[in-house]
C-alpha positions as CSV (number, residue, x, y, z in Angstrom):
1,M,26.0,15.3,-14.6
2,A,25.7,16.2,-10.9
3,V,23.5,16.6,-7.9
4,V,21.1,19.4,-9.0
5,E,21.2,22.6,-7.0
6,M,17.9,23.0,-5.2
7,K,16.1,26.2,-4.0
8,K,13.4,26.5,-1.4
9,M,10.5,28.5,-2.8
10,A,7.2,29.8,-1.3
11,I,3.9,30.0,-3.1
12,L,1.3,32.4,-1.8
13,V,-2.0,31.8,-3.5
14,A,-5.7,32.6,-3.1
15,Q,-7.4,29.7,-1.4
16,D,-10.0,29.4,-4.2
17,D,-7.1,28.9,-6.7
18,T,-5.1,26.4,-4.6
19,E,-6.4,23.3,-6.4
20,K,-5.6,24.8,-9.8
21,I,-2.0,25.7,-8.7
22,L,-1.4,22.2,-7.3
23,A,-2.8,20.6,-10.5
24,Q,-0.3,22.6,-12.5
25,L,2.5,21.6,-10.2
26,Q,1.5,18.0,-10.6
27,K,1.4,18.3,-14.4
28,H,5.0,19.6,-14.5
29,G,6.4,17.5,-11.6
30,I,9.0,20.0,-10.5
31,F,7.9,21.0,-7.0
32,E,8.2,19.1,-3.7
33,V,6.0,20.4,-0.9
34,S,7.6,20.7,2.5
35,K,5.8,20.9,5.8
36,N,5.0,24.2,7.3
37,V,4.0,25.3,10.8
38,K,0.3,25.9,10.4
39,T,-1.2,29.2,11.3
40,E,-4.7,28.4,10.4
41,S,-5.7,25.3,8.5
42,P,-8.9,25.2,6.4
43,S,-11.4,23.5,8.7
44,V,-12.9,21.3,5.9
45,L,-9.6,19.8,4.8
46,P,-9.2,16.9,7.3
47,K,-12.7,15.8,6.5
48,E,-12.1,16.0,2.8
49,L,-8.8,14.1,3.1
50,A,-10.5,11.4,5.2
51,S,-13.2,11.2,2.6
52,T,-10.7,10.8,-0.2
53,E,-8.8,8.1,1.8
54,S,-12.0,6.2,2.5
55,R,-13.1,6.3,-1.2
56,L,-9.6,5.2,-2.3
57,A,-9.7,2.3,0.1
58,D,-13.1,1.2,-1.2
59,I,-12.0,1.4,-4.8
60,D,-8.7,-0.5,-4.1
61,F,-10.9,-3.2,-2.5
62,V,-13.1,-3.5,-5.6
63,I,-10.0,-3.7,-7.8
64,R,-8.5,-6.5,-5.8
65,F,-11.9,-8.2,-5.6
66,L,-12.7,-8.1,-9.3
67,T,-9.3,-8.2,-11.1
68,P,-9.0,-12.0,-11.0
69,F,-12.3,-12.2,-12.9
70,A,-11.6,-9.5,-15.5
71,K,-11.0,-10.4,-19.1
72,Q,-7.7,-12.2,-19.3
73,P,-5.0,-10.5,-21.5
74,Q,-5.0,-11.9,-25.0
75,S,-2.1,-10.2,-26.8
76,F,1.6,-10.3,-25.7
77,R,1.3,-6.5,-25.1
78,E,-1.6,-7.0,-22.7
79,K,0.3,-9.7,-20.8
80,V,3.3,-7.4,-20.4
81,L,1.2,-4.6,-19.1
82,G,-0.2,-6.9,-16.4
83,E,-2.6,-4.9,-14.1
84,M,-2.0,-1.7,-16.0
85,V,-4.5,-0.3,-18.5
86,E,-3.8,1.9,-21.5
87,G,-5.3,5.3,-21.4
88,N,-4.5,9.0,-21.3
89,I,-4.4,11.8,-18.7
90,S,-7.8,13.2,-19.6
91,E,-9.4,9.8,-18.9
92,V,-7.9,9.7,-15.5
93,E,-9.0,13.2,-14.7
94,N,-12.6,12.4,-15.5
95,A,-12.7,8.8,-14.2
96,D,-13.5,9.8,-10.6
97,A,-16.6,11.8,-11.6
98,K,-18.6,8.5,-11.9
99,D,-20.5,7.3,-8.9
100,F,-19.1,3.8,-8.0
101,S,-21.1,3.5,-4.7
102,E,-23.5,0.9,-6.0
103,L,-20.6,-1.2,-7.4
104,I,-18.7,-0.9,-4.1
105,E,-21.7,-1.9,-2.1
106,T,-22.5,-4.9,-4.4
107,C,-18.9,-6.1,-4.1
108,S,-18.9,-5.7,-0.3
109,L,-22.1,-7.8,-0.1
110,L,-20.8,-10.5,-2.4
111,E,-17.5,-10.7,-0.4
112,E,-19.5,-11.0,2.9
113,E,-21.6,-13.8,1.3
114,E,-18.6,-15.5,0.0
115,N,-17.0,-15.5,3.4
116,R,-20.1,-16.9,5.0
117,I,-20.2,-19.7,2.4
118,H,-16.6,-20.5,2.8
119,A,-17.1,-20.7,6.6
120,K,-20.1,-23.0,6.2
121,Q,-18.1,-25.1,3.7
122,S,-15.3,-25.5,6.2
123,K,-17.7,-26.6,8.9
124,L,-19.5,-29.0,6.6
125,S,-16.2,-30.5,5.4
126,A,-15.1,-31.1,9.0
127,F,-18.5,-32.6,9.9
128,L,-18.4,-34.8,6.8
129,K,-14.9,-36.1,7.8
130,L,-16.2,-36.8,11.3
131,L,-19.3,-38.7,9.9
132,S,-17.0,-40.8,7.6
133,Y,-15.6,-42.6,10.7
134,W,-19.1,-43.5,11.9
135,K,-20.7,-45.0,8.7
136,R,-21.1,-48.4,10.4
137,L,-23.1,-46.9,13.2
138,D,-26.5,-47.6,11.5
139,I,-28.6,-46.0,14.3
140,P,-30.5,-42.7,14.2
141,L,-28.3,-40.3,16.0
142,Q,-31.3,-38.8,17.9
143,T,-31.6,-42.2,19.7
144,L,-28.1,-42.0,21.1
145,R,-29.1,-40.3,24.3
146,S,-28.3,-41.3,27.9
147,T,-31.2,-42.3,30.2
148,H,-31.7,-42.4,34.0
149,K,-30.1,-45.8,34.2
150,T,-27.6,-45.8,31.3
151,Q,-25.0,-43.5,29.8
152,I,-23.6,-43.5,26.3
153,F,-20.1,-42.5,25.3
154,L,-19.2,-41.8,21.7
155,G,-15.6,-40.9,20.8
156,S,-12.1,-42.2,20.2
157,V,-8.9,-43.3,21.9
158,D,-5.4,-43.9,20.4
159,T,-5.5,-47.0,18.2
160,K,-2.3,-48.4,19.8
161,E,-3.9,-48.3,23.2
162,F,-7.4,-49.6,22.2
163,P,-6.7,-53.3,22.9
164,D,-5.8,-52.5,26.6
165,F,-8.7,-50.0,26.8
166,S,-11.2,-52.6,25.5
167,Q,-9.9,-55.2,28.0
168,E,-10.4,-52.8,31.0
169,I,-13.9,-52.0,29.8
170,A,-14.7,-55.7,29.4
171,D,-13.6,-56.2,33.0
172,T,-16.0,-53.6,34.1
173,E,-19.6,-54.8,34.9
174,Y,-22.6,-53.8,32.9
175,T,-20.8,-52.3,29.9
176,Y,-21.0,-52.7,26.2
177,L,-18.3,-51.6,23.8
178,K,-18.4,-51.6,20.0
179,A,-15.5,-50.4,17.8
180,V,-17.1,-48.6,14.8
181,S,-14.0,-47.8,12.7
182,H,-10.2,-47.5,12.9
183,S,-7.7,-45.0,11.5
184,T,-3.9,-45.0,11.8
185,R,-4.1,-42.7,14.8
186,S,-7.5,-43.3,16.5
187,T,-10.2,-45.9,17.0
188,F,-13.8,-44.7,17.2
189,F,-16.2,-46.6,19.4
190,F,-19.7,-46.8,20.9
191,L,-19.8,-47.4,24.7
192,L,-22.9,-48.1,26.8
193,T,-22.7,-48.5,30.5
194,H,-25.1,-48.9,33.5
195,E,-25.2,-46.0,36.0
196,S,-23.5,-48.2,38.6
197,S,-20.3,-48.4,36.5
198,V,-20.2,-44.8,35.2
199,V,-17.6,-43.6,37.7
200,T,-15.3,-46.5,36.8
201,V,-15.8,-46.0,33.1
202,K,-15.2,-42.3,33.2
203,Q,-11.9,-42.9,35.1
204,T,-10.8,-45.4,32.4
205,L,-11.7,-43.0,29.6
206,E,-9.7,-40.3,31.3
207,N,-6.7,-42.6,31.7
208,Y,-6.8,-43.4,27.9
209,R,-7.2,-39.7,26.9
210,F,-10.7,-40.2,25.5
211,T,-11.8,-37.7,22.8
212,P,-15.6,-37.3,22.8
213,V,-17.5,-36.7,19.6
214,D,-20.4,-34.3,19.2
215,F,-22.9,-34.7,16.4
216,G,-24.7,-31.5,17.3
217,K,-28.3,-31.4,16.2
218,A,-28.1,-34.3,13.8
219,L,-31.1,-36.6,14.0
220,G,-31.0,-39.3,11.3
221,T,-28.6,-42.1,10.6
222,V,-25.0,-41.3,9.7
223,S,-25.7,-42.2,6.1
224,E,-28.6,-39.9,6.0
225,E,-26.6,-37.1,7.5
226,I,-23.8,-37.6,5.0
227,R,-26.3,-37.3,2.1
228,E,-27.7,-34.1,3.6
229,V,-24.2,-32.6,4.1
230,K,-23.3,-33.4,0.5
231,Q,-26.5,-31.8,-0.7
232,N,-25.7,-28.7,1.3
233,Q,-22.2,-28.6,-0.1
234,E,-23.5,-28.8,-3.7
235,S,-26.0,-26.0,-2.9
236,L,-23.2,-23.8,-1.5
237,E,-20.9,-24.6,-4.5
238,S,-23.7,-23.7,-6.9
239,R,-24.2,-20.4,-5.1
240,L,-20.4,-19.7,-5.4
241,Q,-20.6,-20.3,-9.1
242,E,-23.4,-17.8,-9.4
243,I,-21.4,-15.3,-7.4
244,E,-18.4,-15.9,-9.8
245,L,-20.7,-15.1,-12.8
246,Q,-21.8,-11.9,-11.0
247,K,-18.1,-10.9,-10.4
248,R,-17.2,-11.6,-14.0
249,E,-20.0,-9.3,-15.1
250,L,-19.0,-6.6,-12.6
251,A,-15.3,-7.0,-13.7
252,K,-16.2,-5.2,-16.9
253,N,-15.8,-2.1,-14.9
254,V,-12.2,-2.8,-13.8
255,R,-10.6,-0.6,-16.4
256,E,-12.7,2.4,-15.5
257,I,-12.3,1.9,-11.7
258,K,-8.5,1.5,-12.1
259,L,-8.4,4.9,-13.8
260,A,-10.6,6.3,-10.9
261,A,-8.0,4.9,-8.4
262,D,-5.3,6.9,-10.1
263,S,-7.4,10.0,-10.2
264,L,-8.0,9.6,-6.4
265,L,-4.2,9.2,-5.9
266,W,-3.7,12.6,-7.6
267,K,-6.5,14.2,-5.5
268,R,-5.1,12.7,-2.3
269,Q,-1.6,14.1,-3.1
270,K,-3.0,17.6,-3.6
271,K,-5.1,17.3,-0.3
272,E,-1.9,16.2,1.6
273,A,0.0,19.1,0.1
274,I,-2.6,21.5,1.4
275,E,-2.7,19.7,4.8
276,I,1.0,20.3,5.4
277,S,0.9,23.9,4.2
278,S,0.0,27.1,6.1
279,G,-2.8,29.4,5.3
280,T,-5.6,31.7,6.3
281,K,-9.3,31.7,5.5
282,S,-8.5,33.4,2.1
283,T,-5.0,32.3,1.3
284,T,-2.7,29.2,1.2
285,Y,1.0,29.4,1.8
286,I,3.0,26.5,0.3
287,T,6.7,26.0,0.6
288,G,8.8,23.4,-1.1
289,W,11.9,22.5,-3.1
290,V,12.5,23.1,-6.7
291,S,15.6,22.9,-8.9
292,A,17.5,26.2,-9.5
293,R,16.8,25.8,-13.2
294,D,13.0,25.4,-12.7
295,A,12.8,28.1,-10.0
296,A,13.4,30.7,-12.7
297,T,10.3,29.8,-14.6
298,L,8.0,28.6,-11.8
299,S,6.5,32.1,-11.2
300,Q,5.6,32.5,-14.9
301,E,4.0,29.0,-15.2
302,L,1.8,29.6,-12.1
303,F,0.9,33.2,-13.0
304,A,-0.4,31.9,-16.3
305,I,-3.0,29.9,-14.2
306,T,-4.1,32.7,-11.9
307,P,-3.0,36.3,-11.3
308,Y,-3.6,35.8,-7.5
309,V,-0.3,34.0,-6.8
310,E,3.1,35.1,-5.7
311,V,6.3,33.0,-5.9
312,F,9.5,33.9,-4.0
313,E,12.6,32.3,-2.5
314,V,12.8,31.6,1.2
315,E,15.5,30.5,3.6
316,A,15.7,26.8,4.6
317,E,14.9,26.1,8.2
318,E,17.8,25.2,10.5
319,G,18.8,21.6,10.0
320,E,16.7,21.3,6.9
321,V,18.5,19.4,4.1
322,P,17.4,19.8,0.5
323,P,16.2,16.7,-1.4
324,V,18.5,15.1,-4.0
325,Q,17.8,15.2,-7.7
326,L,20.3,13.9,-10.2
327,K,20.8,15.3,-13.7
328,N,22.5,13.0,-16.2
329,N,22.5,12.8,-20.0
330,A,20.7,10.0,-21.9
331,V,23.8,7.8,-22.0
332,V,24.6,8.0,-18.3
333,K,21.0,8.1,-16.9
334,P,20.3,4.4,-17.2
335,F,23.1,3.7,-14.8
336,E,21.2,5.5,-12.1
337,S,19.4,2.2,-11.8
338,V,22.6,0.8,-10.3
339,L,22.9,3.7,-7.9
340,N,19.3,3.3,-6.8
341,L,20.0,-0.2,-5.6
342,F,22.5,1.3,-3.2
343,G,20.7,4.4,-2.1
344,T,20.7,8.2,-2.7
345,P,23.8,10.3,-2.3
346,A,23.7,13.1,0.2
347,Y,23.0,16.6,-1.2
348,S,26.6,17.7,-0.5
349,E,28.1,14.7,-2.2
350,V,29.2,14.1,-5.8
351,D,26.8,12.2,-8.1
352,P,28.7,8.9,-8.7
353,T,26.6,7.8,-11.7
354,P,28.9,9.3,-14.5
355,F,31.9,7.7,-12.9
356,L,30.4,4.2,-12.2
357,A,28.8,4.0,-15.7
358,P,31.9,3.1,-17.8
359,F,33.3,0.8,-15.1
360,F,30.0,-1.0,-14.7
361,A,29.7,-1.5,-18.5
362,I,33.3,-2.8,-18.8
363,F,32.9,-5.1,-15.7
364,F,29.7,-6.5,-17.1
365,G,31.3,-7.4,-20.4
366,F,34.4,-8.8,-18.6
367,C,32.2,-11.2,-16.6
368,L,30.6,-12.6,-19.8
369,T,33.3,-12.2,-22.5
370,D,31.3,-13.9,-25.2
371,A,30.4,-11.9,-28.4
372,G,27.7,-14.4,-29.3
373,Y,25.9,-13.9,-26.0
374,G,26.4,-10.2,-26.4
375,I,24.8,-10.1,-29.9
376,L,21.9,-12.1,-28.6
377,M,21.4,-9.7,-25.7
378,T,21.7,-6.6,-27.9
379,V,19.3,-7.8,-30.5
380,T,16.7,-9.0,-27.9
381,L,16.9,-5.8,-25.9
382,L,16.6,-3.6,-29.0
383,I,13.5,-5.5,-30.0
384,A,12.1,-5.3,-26.5
385,L,12.7,-1.5,-26.3
386,K,10.9,-1.2,-29.7
387,V,8.0,-3.5,-29.0
388,L,7.3,-3.7,-25.3
389,P,5.3,-1.1,-23.3
390,T,7.6,0.0,-20.6
391,T,7.6,2.5,-17.7
392,K,10.5,4.9,-17.2
393,Q,12.2,2.6,-14.7
394,M,11.9,-0.5,-16.8
395,H,13.1,1.4,-19.9
396,Q,16.2,2.6,-18.1
397,M,16.9,-1.0,-16.9
398,L,16.6,-2.3,-20.4
399,V,18.9,0.4,-21.8
400,L,21.4,-0.4,-19.0
401,L,21.4,-4.1,-20.0
402,L,21.7,-3.0,-23.7
403,F,25.0,-1.2,-22.8
404,G,26.0,-4.4,-21.0
405,G,25.3,-6.3,-24.2
406,V,27.4,-4.0,-26.3
407,S,30.2,-4.2,-23.8
408,T,29.9,-8.0,-23.9
409,I,30.3,-8.0,-27.7
410,I,33.5,-5.9,-27.4
411,M,35.0,-8.0,-24.6
412,G,33.9,-11.2,-26.4
413,I,35.8,-10.1,-29.5
414,L,38.9,-9.3,-27.4
415,F,38.7,-12.6,-25.7
416,G,37.7,-14.7,-28.7
417,G,34.4,-15.9,-27.2
418,Y,31.7,-17.0,-29.7
419,F,29.3,-19.4,-28.0
420,G,32.2,-21.4,-26.7
421,M,33.3,-22.4,-30.2
422,T,36.9,-23.0,-31.2
423,Q,38.9,-21.7,-34.2
424,E,38.4,-25.0,-36.0
425,Q,34.6,-24.7,-35.7
426,L,34.6,-21.0,-37.0
427,P,37.4,-20.9,-39.5
428,F,35.9,-17.9,-41.4
429,L,36.5,-15.7,-38.3
430,V,40.1,-16.7,-37.9
431,N,43.0,-14.4,-38.8
432,E,45.5,-16.7,-40.5
433,A,48.4,-14.5,-39.6
434,T,47.9,-14.9,-35.9
435,G,45.8,-18.1,-35.7
436,K,43.3,-16.3,-33.5
437,F,39.9,-14.8,-34.1
438,Y,39.9,-11.4,-35.7
439,G,40.3,-8.8,-33.0
440,Q,41.2,-11.3,-30.4
441,I,44.0,-10.1,-28.0
442,F,43.6,-12.5,-25.1
443,D,43.5,-16.3,-24.9
444,P,41.3,-17.0,-21.9
445,V,43.4,-20.0,-20.9
446,K,46.9,-19.3,-21.9
447,D,46.8,-15.6,-21.0
448,L,45.0,-15.9,-17.8
449,M,48.1,-15.2,-15.8
450,P,49.5,-12.7,-16.0
451,K,47.8,-10.7,-18.9
452,I,44.1,-11.1,-18.0
453,A,44.7,-11.0,-14.3
454,A,46.8,-7.8,-14.8
455,L,44.0,-6.3,-16.9
456,A,41.4,-7.1,-14.1
457,F,43.6,-5.8,-11.3
458,G,44.6,-2.7,-13.4
459,L,40.9,-1.8,-13.9
460,G,40.3,-2.4,-10.2
461,F,43.3,-0.1,-9.3
462,L,41.9,2.7,-11.5
463,H,38.4,2.2,-10.1
464,I,39.6,2.5,-6.5
465,I,41.9,5.4,-7.2
466,L,38.9,7.2,-8.8
467,G,36.9,6.5,-5.6
468,V,39.7,8.1,-3.4
469,I,39.8,11.2,-5.7
470,L,36.0,11.5,-5.4
471,G,36.4,11.2,-1.6
472,F,38.8,14.1,-1.7
473,V,36.4,16.2,-3.8
474,N,33.5,15.4,-1.4
475,K,35.5,16.6,1.6
476,I,36.5,19.8,-0.2
477,R,32.8,20.4,-1.1
478,N,31.9,20.0,2.5
479,K,34.6,22.5,3.6
480,D,36.7,19.7,5.3
481,T,40.0,20.7,3.6
482,V,42.1,19.2,6.4
483,G,40.3,15.9,6.2
484,A,40.7,15.9,2.4
485,L,44.4,16.5,2.6
486,L,45.2,14.2,5.6
487,I,43.1,11.3,4.5
488,H,42.3,11.1,0.8
489,F,45.2,13.0,-0.6
490,M,47.7,11.2,1.7
491,E,46.1,7.9,0.6
492,L,46.9,8.8,-3.0
493,V,50.5,9.8,-2.0
494,L,50.9,6.5,-0.1
495,V,49.7,4.4,-3.1
496,G,51.9,6.5,-5.5
497,S,54.9,6.0,-3.2
498,V,54.5,2.3,-3.2
499,A,54.2,2.2,-6.9
500,G,57.3,4.4,-7.2
501,I,59.3,2.2,-5.0
502,V,58.4,-0.9,-7.1
503,L,58.7,0.7,-10.6
504,L,61.5,3.2,-10.0
505,P,63.9,1.6,-7.5
506,S,66.6,4.3,-8.3
507,L,64.3,6.8,-6.6
508,S,63.3,4.5,-3.8
509,K,64.7,6.8,-1.1
510,V,62.6,9.7,-2.2
511,F,59.5,7.6,-2.5
512,F,60.2,6.0,0.9
513,G,60.2,9.5,2.4
514,T,56.9,10.5,0.8
515,L,55.6,7.1,2.0
516,L,56.4,8.0,5.6
517,I,54.8,11.4,5.3
518,A,51.7,9.8,3.9
519,C,51.5,7.3,6.7
520,A,51.9,10.0,9.3
521,G,49.2,12.1,7.7
522,I,46.7,9.2,7.5
523,I,47.5,8.3,11.2
524,W,46.9,11.8,12.4
525,G,43.9,12.4,10.1
526,T,42.0,9.2,10.8
527,G,42.6,9.2,14.6
528,P,39.8,10.5,16.9
529,K,40.1,14.3,17.1
530,D,38.7,14.4,20.7
531,S,41.3,11.8,22.0
532,H,44.7,12.6,23.5
533,V,47.8,12.4,21.3
534,F,48.8,8.8,22.1
535,G,45.2,7.6,21.7
536,R,44.8,9.4,18.4
537,I,48.1,7.9,17.1
538,A,47.1,4.4,18.2
539,F,43.7,4.5,16.6
540,G,45.1,6.2,13.5
541,F,47.8,3.5,13.2
542,L,45.1,0.8,13.4
543,E,43.1,2.6,10.7
544,L,46.2,2.9,8.5
545,F,46.9,-0.9,8.8
546,M,43.3,-2.2,8.6
547,G,41.5,0.4,6.7
548,V,44.1,1.4,4.1
549,I,46.8,-1.3,3.7
550,V,44.6,-4.4,4.3
551,G,41.6,-2.6,2.7
552,W,43.5,-1.9,-0.5
553,V,44.7,-5.5,-0.7
554,A,41.3,-7.0,0.0
555,N,39.6,-4.6,-2.5
556,L,42.1,-5.3,-5.3
557,L,41.6,-9.1,-4.8
558,S,37.9,-8.6,-5.2
559,Y,38.5,-7.8,-8.9
560,S,39.7,-11.3,-9.5
561,R,36.0,-12.2,-9.8
562,L,36.1,-10.5,-13.2
563,F,38.4,-12.9,-15.0
564,S,37.0,-15.9,-13.0
565,L,33.5,-15.2,-14.1
566,G,34.6,-14.5,-17.7
567,L,36.6,-17.7,-17.8
568,A,33.6,-19.7,-16.3
569,T,31.3,-18.4,-19.1
570,G,33.6,-19.7,-21.8
571,V,34.4,-23.0,-20.2
572,I,30.8,-23.8,-19.5
573,A,29.8,-22.9,-23.1
574,L,32.6,-25.1,-24.4
575,A,31.5,-27.9,-22.1
576,F,27.9,-27.9,-23.3
577,N,29.1,-27.9,-26.9
578,S,31.3,-30.9,-26.2
579,I,28.6,-32.8,-24.4
580,A,26.1,-32.1,-27.2
581,S,28.6,-33.1,-29.9
582,T,29.6,-36.3,-28.1
583,L,26.0,-37.5,-27.3
584,G,24.8,-36.5,-30.8
585,G,27.6,-38.5,-32.4
586,M,26.7,-41.6,-30.5
587,M,23.2,-41.7,-32.0
588,P,21.8,-42.1,-35.5
589,A,21.7,-38.8,-37.3
590,L,17.9,-38.7,-37.3
591,I,17.9,-38.7,-33.5
592,G,21.4,-37.4,-32.8
593,I,20.9,-34.0,-34.5
594,P,17.7,-33.0,-32.7
595,V,19.2,-34.2,-29.4
596,M,22.4,-32.1,-30.1
597,I,20.3,-29.0,-30.9
598,L,18.2,-29.4,-27.8
599,L,21.3,-29.8,-25.6
600,I,23.0,-26.8,-27.1
601,L,19.9,-24.6,-26.7
602,F,19.3,-25.7,-23.1
603,G,23.0,-25.4,-22.1
604,H,23.6,-22.0,-23.6
605,S,20.2,-20.7,-22.3
606,L,21.2,-21.8,-18.8
607,N,24.7,-20.5,-19.2
608,I,23.7,-17.0,-20.4
609,G,20.9,-16.8,-17.8
610,L,23.1,-17.6,-14.8
611,N,26.1,-15.6,-16.0
612,L,24.0,-12.6,-16.9
613,L,22.7,-12.6,-13.4
614,G,26.3,-13.0,-12.1
615,A,27.6,-10.2,-14.3
616,F,25.0,-7.8,-13.0
617,V,25.3,-8.8,-9.3
618,H,29.1,-8.8,-9.2
619,S,29.6,-5.7,-11.3
620,G,27.2,-4.0,-9.0
621,R,29.0,-5.3,-5.9
622,L,32.3,-3.9,-7.1
623,Q,30.6,-0.5,-7.2
624,F,28.8,-0.7,-3.9
625,V,31.7,-2.1,-1.8
626,E,35.1,-1.3,-3.4
627,F,34.1,2.0,-5.2
628,F,31.4,3.7,-3.1
629,G,33.2,2.6,0.1
630,K,36.0,5.2,-0.7
631,F,33.8,8.3,-0.9
632,L,30.0,7.8,-0.7
633,E,28.2,7.9,2.6
634,G,24.7,8.3,1.1
635,G,21.7,9.0,3.2
636,G,20.2,11.6,0.9
637,R,16.5,12.0,0.5
638,K,15.3,11.5,-3.0
639,F,13.4,14.4,-4.7
640,S,9.7,13.5,-4.6
641,P,7.8,16.3,-6.4
642,L,4.0,16.5,-6.9
643,S,3.4,14.5,-10.0
644,R,1.0,12.5,-11.9
645,K,2.4,9.2,-10.8
646,T,0.0,6.3,-11.5
647,T,-0.5,2.8,-10.2
648,Y,-2.7,1.4,-13.0
649,L,-2.4,3.7,-16.0
650,Y,0.0,3.1,-18.8
651,D,0.7,5.9,-21.2
652,S,3.1,5.6,-24.0
653,R,4.5,9.0,-23.1
654,H,5.7,7.7,-19.8
655,L,3.7,9.8,-17.3
């Protein structure tokens, strides 16, 4: 349960066997390739890599193009899988052998034709809208041409300004104006003027922000043009339907081409590994990271593939930091999902997952505190884990929530939470000796202060103390013994001294002395080392006050969200029960009972949904801010080995 020790290993292999070695490394997923300074790269590689990239891009295009027209998922299992297809490794390995060039070309041509049709449809729609304003103009458009003596203007001005515009035109000699149609914004008109008045008319049009209209090459009447446009639209729509039928037929290949896409991803990964490696004309020299445990067997596994391979350990380059791989047991591993939301710890840091796991589970249950909700969650998640096809990441998240459900059951029993129901409503669960539910220790209302608050702050105190201890361990691991003693150890002494002064007043003088020593240590330890004495003390004092004293108070207060969310869950559940009972009792039984059931189902579904989200978010926040803030800097690079990662393939063995 720690950050795995990594070793840098080198693999020297005959160039002809490089692909086989990389395929073996992909199969086991234990080796991350690191970049080498090239001595002599295979000249064909960049071309091969570019070819693979190009083919992968073409296949990705076909998948996106055809997937919406593939057979829709029928079963619940298929709907859960989404774009993934069920298959096995051998199918992926053989999928790329098929020639998809004809399919790719057909899809490209269909997409181009579709784009042309959509462009034409857009133009036709715009032209049809324009023609709709000129329906009353029952004149062949080809006749609307200016002559030597006259000039025609077709267009629009603002509807509000049209009365003034028409008056000015009327006052101009040798003009004829006819309004064809009106809209809320514009008035469309036909204007004929003699050449002697053209200059005046043009000036008027300019003054009123005239917008001319262009009918292009249209010849017939507006009505005839509208009919022709609609016929063209129908023709284009018919062609689109034909293309859709073609795409549905082609979409039968989607499963196969998705497997080919994954096969190409594997090939590209191998090509990239060779690209960043060194080599000669006859050999390939690959370096990378592997866990110390797997390093011992790496040579044997590769030698079983070819005798022309050597594996040996090499020194890391200056400034090179190993990648981070975490090793946790089956119980703790699901909680890595929480850590992944924050980031990856540095290689030199402690893996916080085993330490956050129990606190996250307890905090999650504390935020819900309803055994009924916990039972629902647990049963639902157990069924989901049994029935649903899941990836590794999804499986871990479901198991994490399952632990949260179990914690919710336990906390619900301790707090007496059962769907917001009272002892009178569930008498068979009541202990007659205490008047409370069996196993109930806390009354959410009566014991809120100080018992429940003390429990929340007590858990928070332990949580933060653990963070300080881990900070001390991290500094020791990083050979910063002075920093560990002056900062984290002294912080523990300071907190212990304050607790001693409060709890053991008879020894207050002793604890006051240790308190002063702790403050002095923190001031000197946190002050800038490159500053002069007074500057170091000043900055250290500021850090003592703001970072330690105020920080501890603020962090502890954050744990109040535990009992506030837990109380809210129960109160909201009780409120929905009361509303349902009241409304149901006001109606005849035939109507009231169904209404009451619907209200209860709706209310509790809403309550569990919102509070489940709140429990996850706030439990995570207490880890990220209050806990990690004491020791975890992060910034590590996650171990990313050669592997058979897939985008579309689902395999029940979790590739």
